[in-house]
NUKE-558634 format. One record per atom (N, C-alpha, C): x, y, z; residue in three letters. Coordinates in pm, whole numbers, padded with zeros to 5 digits, always signed. Layout:
XYZala ...
This chain:
+14059+10967+08960unk +13973+10981+08841unk +13871+11090+08865unk +13849+11175+08764unk +13749+11280+08775unk +13610+11217+08771unk +13510+11304+08772unk +13374+11253+08764unk +13356+11166+08640unk +13281+11059+08656unk +13257+10967+08545unk +13148+11026+08457unk +13179+11042+08331unk +13083+11100+08236unk +12986+10993+08190unk +12859+11015+08219unk +12759+10913+08193unk +12644+10964+08108unk +12574+10869+08047unk +12455+10900+07970unk +12357+10785+07981unk +12233+10810+07949unk +12129+10707+07955unk +12066+10692+07817unk +12061+10569+07770unk +11998+10537+07642unk +11868+10464+07672unk +11757+10529+07640unk +11626+10475+07673unk +11573+10543+07797unk +11473+10630+07782unk +11423+10706+07898unk +11274+10681+07921unk +11235+10554+07910unk +11099+10517+07945unk +11081+10517+08095unk +10989+10435+08145unk +10957+10433+08287unk +11081+10412+08374unk +11159+10307+08347unk +11277+10278+08427unk +11395+10365+08389unk +11409+10393+08260unk +11521+10476+08216unk +11520+10614+08278unk +11401+10667+08298unk +11389+10798+08362unk +11446+10794+08504unk +11427+10682+08573unk +11481+10670+08708unk +11634+10662+08705unk +11690+10600+08603unk +11836+10601+08587unk +11886+10744+08573unk +11816+10822+08493unk +11853+10962+08474unk +11848+11036+08607unk +11740+11015+08680unk +11725+11081+08810unk +11841+11049+08905unk +11874+10920+08914unk +11980+10879+09006unk +12114+10939+08965unk +12147+10929+08839unk +12274+10987+08792unk +12282+11137+08820unk +12168+11205+08803unk +12167+11351+08821unk +12195+11391+08966unk +12176+11295+09059unk +12194+11325+09201unk +12328+11276+09256unk +12406+11210+09174unk +12530+11149+09222unk +12649+11241+09203unk +12720+11271+09312unk +12836+11361+09302unk +12950+11303+09220unk +12960+11169+09212unk +13070+11108+09138unk +13040+11094+08990unk +12920+11132+08947unk +12881+11120+08807unk +12853+11256+08746unk +12887+11267+08619unk +12852+11386+08542unk +12757+11342+08431unk +12630+11371+08449unk +12529+11330+08352unk +12535+11423+08231unk +12581+11368+08118unk +12601+11451+07999unk +12483+11452+07904unk +12396+11351+07914unk +12283+11355+07823unk +12208+11225+07813unk +12099+11228+07734unk +12012+11114+07714unk +11983+11098+07566unk +11946+10975+07532unk +11905+10947+07394unk +11787+10850+07397unk +11690+10874+07311unk +11577+10783+07295unk +11518+10808+07157unk +11465+10702+07096unk +11404+10719+06965unk +11278+10805+06972unk +11219+10813+07092unk +11106+10902+07115unk +11163+11037+07156unk +11185+11123+07059unk +11254+11251+07084unk +11175+11341+07179unk +11043+11339+07167unk +10962+11424+07254unk +10978+11384+07401unk +10973+11255+07427unk +10990+11205+07563unk +11131+11236+07614unk +11231+11213+07530unk +11370+11235+07570unk +11396+11381+07602unk +11341+11471+07522unk +11359+11614+07548unk +11295+11655+07679unk +11180+11597+07706unk +11109+11628+07831unk +11190+11582+07952unk +11244+11460+07946unk +11325+11407+08056unk +11453+11489+08072unk +11516+11522+07961unk +11640+11601+07966unk +11616+11736+08034unk +11506+11797+08001unk +11473+11927+08061unk +11446+11913+08210unk +11373+11807+08248unk +11338+11786+08389unk +11461+11768+08476unk +11565+11701+08421unk +11683+11672+08502unk +11805+11754+08460unk +11778+11862+08390unk +11881+11960+08356unk +12000+11896+08284unk +11971+11818+08182unk +12076+11759+08101unk +12042+11780+07954unk +12117+11719+07866unk +12102+11747+07723unk +12041+11627+07651unk +11955+11654+07558unk +11899+11552+07470unk +11984+11546+07343unk +12022+11425+07303unk +12100+11406+07181unk +12014+11341+07075unk +12011+11400+06957unk +11935+11344+06846unk +12004+11222+06788unk +12138+11218+06802unk +12218+11111+06744unk +12291+11036+06855unk +12276+10904+06860unk +12338+10823+06965unk +12489+10835+06963unk +12549+10833+06845unk +12696+10840+06837unk +12750+10970+06893unk +12676+11078+06874unk +12720+11207+06928unk +12725+11201+07080unk +12631+11131+07141unk +12631+11115+07286unk +12745+11025+07330unk +12763+10912+07261unk +12867+10815+07300unk +13007+10876+07296unk +13030+10965+07203unk +13163+11027+07190unk +13206+11097+07318unk +13111+11141+07398unk +13142+11223+07514unk +13148+11144+07645unk +13116+11013+07642unk +13091+10939+07765unk +13203+10844+07805unk +13199+10810+07937unk +13280+10699+07990unk +13192+10576+08010unk +13065+10598+08043unk +12977+10488+08081unk +12833+10517+08040unk +12759+10408+08018unk +12622+10419+07969unk +12529+10325+08046unk +12408+10373+08073unk +12299+10286+08117unk +12209+10263+07997unk +12189+10136+07963unk +12104+10100+07851unk +11973+10046+07906unk +11864+10122+07885unk +11734+10087+07945unk +11628+10089+07836unk +11631+09986+07753unk +11539+09976+07640unk +11476+09836+07642unk +11371+09812+07563unk +11313+09677+07557unk +11418+09572+07523unk +11400+09452+07576unk +11497+09344+07559unk +11532+09318+07413unk +11435+09335+07325unk +11456+09311+07181unk +11574+09392+07127unk +11600+09508+07185unk +11705+09596+07135unk +11835+09589+07217unk +11838+09505+07319unk +11958+09498+07404unk +12083+09464+07324unk +12074+09358+07245unk +12195+09309+07177unk +12252+09412+07081unk +12171+09464+06991unk +12223+09555+06889unk +12280+09682+06950unk +12208+09739+07047unk +12257+09863+07108unk +12375+09839+07201unk +12369+09731+07279unk +12481+09701+07370unk +12607+09673+07289unk +12593+09601+07182unk +12709+09571+07096unk +12770+09700+07043unk +12686+09791+07000unk +12734+09919+06947unk +12805+10000+07056unk +12746+10003+07174unk +12803+10079+07286unk +12938+10022+07329unk +12944+09889+07344unk +13069+09825+07386unk +13177+09838+07277unk +13138+09821+07153unk +13233+09836+07043unk +13288+09978+07038unk +13207+10073+07084unk +13252+10213+07088unk +13345+10239+07207unk +13369+10136+07288unk +13464+10149+07399unk +13405+10208+07525unk +13274+10193+07546unk +13210+10251+07663unk +13168+10143+07763unk +13192+10171+07891unk +13146+10082+07997unk +12993+10081+07997unk +12935+09965+08031unk +12791+09951+08011unk +12720+09883+08126unk +12608+09943+08166unk +12511+09880+08255unk +12385+09858+08173unk +12350+09731+08149unk +12230+09700+08070unk +12128+09635+08160unk +12003+09673+08144unk +11897+09614+08225unk +11880+09466+08192unk +11820+09391+08285unk +11798+09248+08263unk +11672+09228+08178unk +11662+09113+08108unk +11767+09015+08087unk +11874+09069+07993unk +11992+09014+08001unk +12106+09068+07928unk +12078+09078+07778unk +12022+08974+07720unk +11988+08970+07577unk +11873+08872+07557unk +11841+08847+07432unk +11737+08750+07400unk +11791+08608+07391unk +11918+08594+07348unk +11977+08461+07330unk +12110+08452+07403unk +12149+08329+07434unk +12278+08306+07500unk +12393+08343+07407unk +12379+08312+07279unk +12484+08346+07182unk +12509+08495+07179unk +12403+08575+07183unk +12418+08721+07185unk +12492+08764+07312unk +12454+08705+07425unk +12517+08740+07552unk +12665+08705+07550unk +12698+08589+07496unk +12838+08547+07488unk +12920+08645+07405unk +12862+08695+07298unk +12935+08790+07213unk +12959+08921+07287unk +12859+08969+07359unk +12876+09094+07435unk +12982+09079+07544unk +12978+08967+07614unk +13077+08941+07719unk +13217+08938+07658unk +13229+08876+07542unk +13358+08867+07473unk +13410+09004+07432unk +13321+09089+07380unk +13363+09225+07338unk +13409+09305+07459unk +13334+09299+07567unk +13369+09374+07688unk +13505+09328+07742unk +13529+09198+07740unk +13657+09145+07789unk +13772+09188+07700unk +13752+09182+07569unk +13857+09220+07474unk +13894+09367+07487unk +13797+09450+07520unk +13820+09594+07529unk +13844+09640+07673unk +13847+09544+07767unk +13872+09574+07908unk +13770+09674+07962unk +13643+09645+07937unk +13535+09733+07979unk +13453+09670+08092unk +13394+09755+08174unk +13302+09708+08276unk +13168+09683+08209unk +13115+09562+08232unk +12988+09523+08172unk +12902+09465+08284unk +12803+09542+08327unk +12717+09502+08439unk +12575+09481+08390unk +12505+09384+08451unk +12366+09356+08415unk +12277+09394+08532unk +12163+09455+08502unk +12077+09512+08605unk +11986+09416+08677unk +12044+09316+08739unk +11966+09228+08828unk +11958+09298+08964unk +11860+09383+08976unk +11855+09478+09087unk +11832+09413+09223unk +11775+09293+09227unk +11750+09230+09356unk +11879+09194+09430unk +11991+09191+09361unk +12119+09170+09429unk +12146+09286+09526unk +12079+09399+09501unk +12101+09517+09583unk +11987+09540+09680unk +11897+09442+09688unk +11789+09452+09786unk +11850+09444+09925unk +11816+09536+10016unk +11874+09535+10151unk +11859+09401+10223unk +11750+09329+10195unk +11730+09198+10259unk +11836+09099+10211unk +11863+09098+10082unk +11965+09006+10029unk +12104+09047+10075unk +12131+09176+10078unk +12262+09223+10122unk +12287+09187+10269unk +12180+09174+10347unk +12194+09143+10490unk +12245+09002+10515unk +12233+08913+10415unk +12278+08774+10436unk +12407+08743+10360unk +12462+08840+10290unk +12577+08813+10205unk +12699+08764+10282unk +12715+08808+10405unk +12833+08769+10482unk +12811+08645+10568unk +12693+08584+10558unk +12667+08462+10633unk +12729+08342+10560unk +12757+08238+10635unk +12805+08114+10574unk +12684+08040+10520unk +12668+08043+10389unk +12549+07987+10327unk +12583+07865+10243unk +12521+07754+10276unk +12533+07631+10198unk +12394+07568+10186unk +12303+07637+10117unk +12163+07591+10113unk +12148+07454+10050unk +12056+07375+10109unk +12024+07244+10056unk +11888+07244+09987unk +11802+07339+10028unk +11672+07353+09964unk +11635+07501+09964unk +11586+07549+09851unk +11545+07689+09837unk +11405+07693+09778unk +11323+07777+09837unk +11187+07797+09784unk +11164+07945+09765unk +11122+07984+09646unk +11098+08127+09621unk +10964+08147+09551unk +10899+08258+09588unk +10773+08299+09526unk +10784+08446+09489unk +10761+08475+09364unk +10761+08614+09316unk +10631+08635+09238unk +10537+08701+09303unk +10405+08722+09246unk +10381+08871+09229unk +10330+08910+09114unk +10308+09052+09086unk +10169+09072+09026unk +10116+09191+09044unk +09991+09227+08978unk +10018+09254+08831unk +09919+09236+08748unk +09941+09247+08604unk +09980+09389+08564unk +10084+09397+08481unk +10132+09525+08429unk +10168+09503+08282unk +10096+09566+08189unk +10122+09545+08047unk +10264+09578+08005unk +10335+09660+08084unk +10472+09698+08045unk +10566+09578+08039unk +10538+09473+08115unk +10631+09360+08121unk +10601+09248+08025unk +10497+09264+07943unk +10453+09151+07863unk +10527+09134+07731unk +10634+09211+07708unk +10713+09189+07587unk +10794+09060+07599unk +10807+09008+07723unk +10874+08880+07745unk +10788+08796+07839unk +10809+08662+07837unk +10735+08573+07925unk +10776+08597+08069unk +10692+08551+08162unk +10715+08575+08304unk +10849+08518+08351unk +10899+08415+08282unk +11028+08356+08318unk +11140+08458+08301unk +11136+08534+08194unk +11239+08634+08168unk +11206+08768+08232unk +11080+08787+08268unk +11038+08913+08329unk +11059+08912+08480unk +11010+08808+08548unk +11014+08802+08694unk +11104+08691+08748unk +11085+08569+08696unk +11159+08457+08753unk +11310+08475+08745unk +11358+08542+08642unk +11502+08557+08623unk +11568+08630+08739unk +11491+08715+08810unk +11545+08780+08931unk +11589+08674+09032unk +11498+08579+09060unk +11528+08477+09159unk +11631+08378+09108unk +11632+08353+08978unk +11735+08265+08923unk +11873+08324+08947unk +11888+08453+08923unk +12018+08517+08947unk +12058+08507+09093unk +11964+08533+09184unk +11993+08525+09327unk +12035+08383+09366unk +11959+08285+09319unk +11986+08146+09355unk +12120+08100+09298unk +12149+08135+09175unk +12276+08097+09113unk +12394+08160+09186unk +12373+08278+09244unk +12480+08342+09321unk +12499+08278+09457unk +12393+08213+09509unk +12399+08150+09641unk +12451+08007+09635unk +12411+07935+09532unk +12447+07793+09522unk +12574+07781+09437unk +12681+07744+09500unk +12809+07735+09429unk +12822+07599+09362unk +12735+07574+09265unk +12733+07445+09197unk +12661+07461+09064unk +12688+07371+08972unk +12624+07376+08842unk +12484+07312+08848unk +12396+07360+08762unk +12262+07303+08753unk +12270+07168+08683unk +12213+07066+08745unk +12217+06930+08692unk +12089+06895+08615unk +11974+06937+08668unk +11847+06900+08605unk +11744+07011+08624unk +11660+07031+08524unk +11555+07133+08530unk +11422+07069+08492unk +11320+07095+08573unk +11181+07058+08541unk +11099+07186+08548unk +11006+07204+08457unk +10931+07330+08456unk +10795+07316+08389unk +10706+07408+08425unk +10575+07419+08362unk +10534+07565+08365unk +10461+07609+08263unk +10418+07749+08256unk +10291+07759+08172unk +10209+07859+08203unk +10085+07878+08127unk +10062+08026+08099unk +09999+08052+07985unk +09955+08187+07949unk +09810+08202+07992unk +09780+08311+08061unk +09645+08333+08111unk +09586+08462+08054unk +09660+08571+08066unk +09611+08700+08018unk +09678+08741+07888unk +09812+08733+07885unk +09887+08776+07767unk +09909+08658+07673unk +09981+08683+07563unk +10010+08577+07467unk +10129+08492+07509unk +10207+08541+07606unk +10320+08464+07657unk +10288+08417+07799unk +10373+08328+07853unk +10345+08268+07982unk +10334+08371+08093unk +10229+08360+08175unk +10207+08453+08285unk +10237+08390+08421unk +10234+08257+08427unk +10264+08185+08551unk +10362+08074+08517unk +10465+08058+08600unk +10564+07953+08574unk +10616+07896+08705unk +10648+07768+08699unk +10713+07703+08813unk +10830+07620+08761unk +10942+07626+08831unk +11060+07550+08791unk +11123+07484+08913unk +11178+07368+08890unk +11250+07296+08995unk +11391+07268+08943unk +11489+07326+09010unk +11629+07309+08971unk +11697+07214+09069unk +11770+07118+09016unk +11852+07030+09098unk +11998+07057+09061unk +12079+07087+09162unk +12219+07120+09139unk +12309+06999+09160unk +12429+07007+09107unk +12525+06898+09118unk +12555+06864+09264unk +12552+06965+09352unk +12584+06940+09493unk +12464+06889+09574unk +12352+06865+09506unk +12234+06811+09572unk +12130+06914+09612unk +12164+07042+09608unk +12067+07146+09643unk +11951+07145+09543unk +11832+07170+09595unk +11712+07178+09511unk +11648+07315+09531unk +11609+07378+09421unk +11541+07508+09428unk +11406+07498+09358unk +11301+07537+09427unk +11166+07538+09372unk +11123+07683+09356unk +11095+07725+09233unk +11074+07867+09202unk +10939+07887+09136unk +10859+07978+09189unk +10729+08009+09131unk +10721+08158+09101unk +10675+08191+08982unk +10659+08331+08943unk +10523+08350+08875unk +10459+08462+08906unk +10330+08493+08844unk +10315+08644+08831unk +10255+08687+08722unk +10229+08831+08706unk +10080+08859+08698unk +10000+08769+08754unk +09855+08794+08759unk +09802+08766+08899unk +09880+08803+08998unk +09838+08784+09136unk +09757+08903+09184unk +09665+08878+09275unk +09585+08986+09332unk +09672+09075+09423unk +09772+09012+09486unk +09859+09085+09578unk +10005+09051+09549unk +10093+09150+09550unk +10235+09122+09523unk +10300+09044+09638unk +10393+08959+09603unk +10465+08879+09701unk +10604+08848+09646unk +10708+08872+09727unk +10843+08841+09684unk +10919+08783+09803unk +10915+08651+09815unk +10978+08586+09930unk +11068+08471+09886unk +11170+08447+09966unk +11259+08334+09943unk +11295+08273+10077unk +11297+08138+10080unk +11334+08069+10203unk +11452+07975+10173unk +11551+07980+10258unk +11670+07897+10244unk +11677+07799+10360unk +11698+07672+10329unk +11713+07569+10432unk +11851+07506+10419unk +11925+07500+10526unk +12053+07435+10527unk +12076+07370+10663unk +12183+07297+10676unk +12208+07224+10800unk +12203+07318+10920unk +12108+07291+11009unk +12094+07363+11136unk +12054+07509+11121unk +11999+07549+11008unk +11950+07687+10998unk +11845+07702+10889unk +11761+07803+10908unk +11653+07835+10815unk +11648+07987+10805unk +11651+08039+10683unk +11655+08183+10660unk +11537+08222+10571unk +11459+08318+10616unk +11344+08367+10540unk +11369+08511+10497unk +11359+08537+10368unk +11379+08672+10315unk +11250+08723+10253unk +11215+08845+10285unk +11100+08912+10224unk +11155+09032+10148unk +11163+09020+10015unk +11222+09126+09934unk +11131+09247+09923unk +11001+09225+09941unk +10907+09336+09933unk +10911+09419+10061unk +10908+09350+10175unk +10913+09418+10304unk +11057+09453+10345unk +11153+09393+10273unk +11295+09413+10302unk +11329+09372+10445unk +11300+09247+10474unk +11325+09194+10607unk +11384+09054+10596unk +11454+09014+10702unk +11517+08882+10709unk +11490+08823+10846unk +11458+08694+10850unk +11445+08621+10976unk +11534+08498+10967unk +11612+08475+11072unk +11706+08364+11074unk +11679+08276+11197unk +11664+08148+11173unk +11647+08050+11280unk +11766+07954+11275unk +11835+07940+11387unk +11952+07851+11394unk +11936+07749+11505unk +11989+07632+11482unk +11993+07528+11584unk +12135+07513+11637unk +12151+07518+11768unk +12282+07495+11829unk +12264+07392+11939unk +12371+07322+11972unk +12364+07226+12082unk +12321+07297+12209unk +12231+07237+12283unk +12175+07301+12403unk +12281+07340+12504unk +12391+07266+12507unk +12498+07295+12604unk +12590+07406+12558unk +12572+07453+12435unk +12668+07551+12381unk +12600+07676+12326unk +12499+07722+12393unk +12434+07847+12352unk +12525+07963+12388unk +12569+08043+12291unk +12659+08155+12320unk +12595+08252+12419unk +12673+08303+12514unk +12621+08397+12615unk +12553+08519+12553unk +12612+08567+12442unk +12553+08686+12380unk +12413+08659+12327unk +12386+08536+12287unk +12253+08501+12240unk +12154+08501+12356unk +12200+08451+12471unk +12113+08451+12589unk +12081+08595+12631unk +12182+08681+12622unk +12163+08821+12662unk +12065+08892+12568unk +12069+08858+12441unk +11979+08921+12345unk +11839+08861+12352unk +11824+08756+12433unk +11694+08690+12450unk +11638+08641+12317unk +11729+08582+12238unk +11685+08529+12110unk +11663+08378+12116unk +11682+08319+12231unk +11654+08176+12246unk +11503+08158+12253unk +11446+08083+12160unk +11299+08076+12155unk +11244+07936+12176unk +11332+07837+12192unk +11278+07704+12214unk +11385+07597+12210unk +11345+07473+12229unk +11437+07360+12229unk +11376+07244+12153unk +11464+07163+12095unk +11421+07043+12024unk +11494+06924+12085unk +11422+06823+12130unk +11485+06708+12193unk +11544+06611+12090unk +11655+06650+12031unk +11720+06565+11932unk +11867+06548+11966unk +11921+06433+11939unk +12060+06407+11973unk +12076+06382+12122unk +12201+06373+12166unk +12228+06342+12306unk +12198+06458+12400unk +12227+06579+12353unk +12208+06696+12442unk +12092+06785+12399unk +12031+06755+12285unk +11921+06838+12238unk +11971+06962+12165unk +11878+07031+12099unk +11912+07152+12024unk +11830+07271+12076unk +11894+07386+12074unk +11827+07511+12112unk +11804+07594+11986unk +11683+07652+11975unk +11649+07735+11859unk +11681+07880+11891unk +11762+07939+11808unk +11799+08080+11824unk +11740+08159+11707unk +11671+08267+11740unk +11605+08350+11639unk +11676+08484+11627unk +11691+08528+11504unk +11754+08658+11481unk +11682+08731+11368unk +11658+08858+11388unk +11602+08943+11283unk +11697+09060+11263unk +11790+09048+11168unk +11890+09153+11148unk +11826+09289+11117unk +11893+09391+11165unk +11849+09527+11133unk +11885+09555+10988unk +11787+09598+10912unk +11807+09622+10769unk +11822+09772+10743unk +11929+09805+10675unk +11954+09945+10639unk +11864+09984+10523unk +11791+10092+10539unk +11704+10139+10432unk +11786+10208+10324unk +11770+10166+10200unk +11843+10228+10090unk +11769+10204+09959unk +11792+10293+09864unk +11730+10282+09733unk +11808+10182+09650unk +11742+10079+09600unk +11810+09971+09530unk +11875+10017+09400unk +11806+10101+09324unk +11863+10148+09198unk +11985+10235+09223unk +11979+10317+09326unk +12096+10399+09360unk +12214+10309+09397unk +12189+10204+09475unk +12296+10111+09513unk +12353+10041+09390unk +12265+10002+09298unk +12310+09935+09176unk +12399+10026+09092unk +12357+10150+09075unk +12434+10243+08992unk +12563+10283+09062unk +12560+10299+09195unk +12682+10327+09269unk +12783+10214+09251unk +12733+10091+09254unk +12821+09976+09235unk +12883+09978+09095unk +12803+10012+08996unk +12851+10021+08858unk +12959+10127+08845unk +12934+10245+08899unk +13031+10353+08890unk +13160+10320+08965unk +13145+10252+09078unk +13262+10210+09155unk +13348+10112+09075unk +13281+10020+09005unk +13354+09924+08921unk +13425+09995+08807unk +13358+10094+08748unk +13420+10172+08640unk +13541+10248+08692unk +13525+10311+08806unk +13633+10393+08863unk +13754+10310+08901unk +13730+10193+08962unk +13840+10112+09015unk +13878+09994+08926unk +13810+09981+08813unk +13836+09871+08721unk +13824+09736+08792unk +13717+09719+08867unk +13695+09595+08941unk +13574+09522+08881unk +13564+09394+08911unk +13455+09313+08858unk +13324+09362+08918unk +13225+09392+08835unk +13096+09439+08889unk +13027+09330+08968unk +12939+09371+09057unk +12869+09276+09143unk +12787+09177+09061unk +12725+09227+08955unk +12650+09139+08864unk +12712+09156+08725unk +12804+09069+08693unk +12880+09082+08569unk +12801+09035+08448unk +12858+09060+08331unk +12798+09009+08209unk +12789+08857+08211unk +12892+08793+08270unk +12890+08646+08282unk +12774+08600+08371unk +12749+08674+08479unk +12636+08641+08567unk +12504+08654+08491unk +12492+08762+08415unk +12370+08783+08337unk +12350+08675+08233unk +12459+08632+08172unk +12452+08526+08071unk +12408+08394+08135unk +12463+08365+08252unk +12429+08239+08320unk +12282+08236+08360unk +12232+08348+08413unk +12090+08356+08450unk +12001+08339+08327unk +12040+08401+08216unk +11963+08389+08092unk +11964+08245+08041unk +12079+08182+08049unk +12092+08044+08001unk +11996+07951+08075unk +11991+07964+08208unk +11900+07880+08287unk +11755+07918+08258unk +11727+08048+08247unk +11590+08093+08219unk +11539+08038+08087unk +11624+08041+07985unk +11581+07991+07854unk +11562+07840+07855unk +11645+07769+07934unk +11626+07624+07945unk +11495+07593+08018unk +11463+07675+08118unk +11334+07660+08187unk +11220+07681+08087unk +11233+07784+08005unk +11130+07812+07904unk +11114+07694+07808unk +11225+07632+07768unk +11219+07516+07679unk +11151+07398+07748unk +11186+07375+07876unk +11125+07264+07951unk +10975+07288+07969unk +10939+07414+07991unk +10797+07448+08007unk +10721+07423+07877unk +10784+07453+07765unk +10722+07429+07634unk +10704+07279+07611unk +10806+07201+07648unk +10796+07055+07634unk +10679+07002+07717unk +10665+07055+07838unk +10556+07012+07925unk +10421+07051+07865unk +10413+07171+07808unk +10287+07219+07749unk +10251+07135+07626unk +10351+07106+07542unk +10327+07026+07421unk +10283+06884+07459unk +10347+06831+07563unk +10312+06697+07608unk +10169+06693+07662unk +10129+06798+07735unk +09995+06805+07792unk +09890+06813+07683unk +09921+06887+07576unk +09825+06902+07465unk +09800+06768+07395unk +09904+06685+07388unk +09891+06556+07320unk +09807+06456+07397unk +09795+06478+07529unk +09719+06383+07612unk +09569+06386+07582unk 
């Protein structure tokens, strides 16, 4: 396949970065950009040596694939138009405003045999990628995603703005359906919820406790996984991973002793347990570049994208149920 002909619809803060990445990729041919703000679009097009299109359809006629980077309110209508036009699509998260809209987009993409990827970029965080090949069967997950206030994200509540990142990660880790959701959220600065906490219980017994805030003094993005005989700590901001494993004291692998990762012992069971510590080396890479490379690879090879439309729909479904549970909690509190 020749270079994949691509375009970007929406060239705001994040959309401009999509344009930048495409312009640097040898496997992509950036044909142009479109935005309702013509002045901004022309400026971006000039900066990255591409063409500004006044009409979206004129741009779509020339493309194989599109990055859609516009406010969530416009995801459904524009994504539907792009997919109906027969173009492969990468849409930023959340996939749409409603589950019904997401289902329709997934259905169109499937009917037309198109690649439909959702921009849950934390899947491409080097810290998360470092644990993908581990045998993971988490029994308890705790995540905190705290951000400083940014007016750009207030078009949606914190659940759809920040928490949905961790929901997508957790749903990809826990191979089980969600059984029960408890949640609470409050609005502090904006008109929509700025702080939220949710507790998910899965059919297999795993429990996930998730906290998100966009009014923190200091940013924090951490997740901890607990499973039988191991504990894994991920720092998405620092892009680091720490792994603690318990092995029978009599069966410490020689290579672990050589690496001097044995850090202690626990007197449990007949022979006791030895604690082995590991801090994997993390490859430095740009997450957006990895995400777009994955999208282009899926388009080229007609393979399922790493974060499919179905994945995006599932994350949205849980996020909206959390929002409903949080509203129930808020309404109940007001009545007291």
